[in-house]
C-alpha positions as CSV (number, residue, x, y, z in Angstrom):
1,M,18.1,12.9,0.5
2,R,15.2,12.3,2.9
3,L,12.0,11.1,1.4
4,T,8.6,12.3,2.6
5,P,8.0,11.5,6.3
6,H,5.0,9.3,5.6
7,I,7.1,6.9,3.5
8,T,10.4,7.0,5.2
9,R,9.1,6.6,8.7
10,I,7.4,3.3,8.0
11,G,10.6,1.4,8.9
12,A,10.8,3.2,12.3
13,V,7.1,2.6,12.9
14,V,7.5,-1.1,12.1
15,A,10.5,-1.3,14.4
16,L,8.7,0.6,17.2
17,S,5.6,-1.6,16.7
18,S,7.7,-4.7,17.0
19,A,9.4,-3.4,20.1
20,L,6.0,-2.5,21.7
21,F,4.6,-5.9,20.8
22,L,7.6,-7.9,22.1
23,G,8.5,-5.5,24.9
24,G,5.0,-5.3,26.5
25,G,4.2,-1.6,26.0
26,T,7.4,0.4,25.8
27,A,10.0,0.9,23.1
28,L,12.8,0.7,25.7
29,V,12.5,-0.8,29.1
30,A,14.7,0.6,31.8
31,Q,16.9,-2.0,33.4
32,A,18.1,-2.2,37.0
33,D,21.1,0.0,36.2
34,E,20.3,3.6,37.0
35,S,22.2,4.8,33.9
36,A,19.9,2.7,31.6
37,P,17.7,4.6,29.2
38,T,14.1,5.3,30.3
39,A,11.2,4.4,28.0
40,V,10.7,6.5,24.9
41,G,7.1,7.4,24.4
42,D,5.3,8.3,21.3
43,I,3.4,11.3,20.0
44,C,1.1,11.6,17.0
45,Y,2.3,13.9,14.3
46,S,-1.0,15.7,14.5
47,A,-0.5,16.4,18.3
48,L,2.8,18.2,17.8
49,P,2.8,21.9,18.2
50,P,2.7,23.8,14.9
51,E,6.3,25.0,15.4
52,A,7.4,21.3,15.4
53,H,5.7,20.9,12.0
54,D,7.7,23.9,10.8
55,T,10.9,22.3,12.0
56,L,10.2,19.0,10.4
57,D,9.4,20.8,7.1
58,L,12.8,22.6,7.3
59,I,14.6,19.3,8.0
60,E,12.9,17.8,4.9
61,A,13.9,20.8,2.8
62,G,17.5,20.7,4.2
63,G,17.2,24.2,5.8
64,P,17.9,27.0,6.1
65,Y,17.7,26.7,9.9
66,P,17.1,29.6,12.3
67,F,20.0,28.8,14.7
68,P,23.6,27.8,14.0
69,Q,23.3,24.8,16.3
70,D,20.5,23.3,14.2
71,G,21.7,20.1,12.4
72,T,24.6,19.5,14.8
73,V,25.3,16.1,16.2
74,F,23.2,15.3,19.3
75,Q,25.4,13.4,21.8
76,N,22.6,11.6,23.7
77,R,24.5,12.3,26.9
78,E,21.4,11.8,29.0
79,G,21.0,8.3,27.5
80,E,17.3,8.7,26.9
81,L,17.4,7.6,23.3
82,P,18.4,4.1,22.1
83,D,22.2,3.8,22.1
84,Q,23.7,4.5,18.7
85,S,27.2,5.4,17.4
86,E,28.3,9.0,17.6
87,G,26.9,11.1,14.8
88,Y,23.7,9.1,14.4
89,Y,21.5,11.7,16.0
90,H,21.1,15.4,15.0
91,E,19.2,18.1,16.8
92,Y,17.0,20.9,15.6
93,T,15.3,23.8,17.4
94,V,11.5,23.9,17.7
95,I,10.7,27.6,18.1
96,T,9.1,28.4,21.4
97,P,6.8,31.5,21.0
98,G,7.8,34.2,23.5
99,S,11.2,32.7,24.3
100,D,14.2,35.0,24.2
101,D,16.5,32.1,23.4
102,R,16.2,28.7,21.7
103,G,13.8,27.4,24.4
104,A,13.6,23.8,25.5
105,R,11.9,22.2,22.5
106,R,13.8,20.1,20.0
107,I,13.4,17.6,17.2
108,V,16.2,15.0,17.3
109,T,16.5,12.8,14.2
110,G,18.1,9.4,13.8
111,E,19.4,8.9,10.3
112,E,19.5,5.1,9.7
113,Q,15.9,4.5,10.5
114,Q,15.0,8.2,9.8
115,E,13.1,8.4,13.0
116,D,12.2,11.7,14.6
117,Y,11.9,12.3,18.3
118,Y,10.3,15.3,19.9
119,T,11.3,16.7,23.3
120,A,9.5,19.6,25.0
121,D,11.7,19.6,28.1
122,H,15.3,19.9,26.8
123,Y,16.2,16.2,26.5
124,A,14.6,15.0,29.8
125,T,12.0,13.0,27.9
126,F,11.5,12.0,24.2
127,D,8.6,10.9,22.1
128,L,8.9,9.1,18.8
129,V,6.8,10.9,16.2
130,D,4.1,8.6,14.8
131,Y,3.2,9.8,11.3
132,N,0.3,7.3,11.1
133,C,-2.1,9.1,13.5
C-alpha cells in the first residue's frame, strides 16, 4: 500500500536533495560513455498538467486504469532513469486531450523510494515530481 504522496515522497526528495548538493546541480551526471543516463530534471507537483494529477490519484487508489498497459513494468531501455533491477519501475498513461491514442505523456514510478517521474515526450526526458513546491 502506498501512503499519501506528501509523506512517502520525502525519502525520494531527501535522496534527490543529497544528489543535487553533492553532484553540483543534477541528480545524475552523464559520463563520457554515450550510453550513460542523462540528467533527470525535476518538476513541481503544482506545475504538472491536471491529467498527471488524475493519473497520480489513480496510482494512489490502485486503479482502475484507462489502458491495459498501465501498471506494467517500465524497462528503462532508453537508460534515462537511474539504473535499477528489472521490475523496479512501472508506467502509467497521462491522458493527452485530443489524442486518438495513449499519447506521449507518462508517469513512471519507482517502488523502493516511491519516486514518481513525469515524461511529456515518451521517455526522451524525465522530471522527478517534487511534492514540496
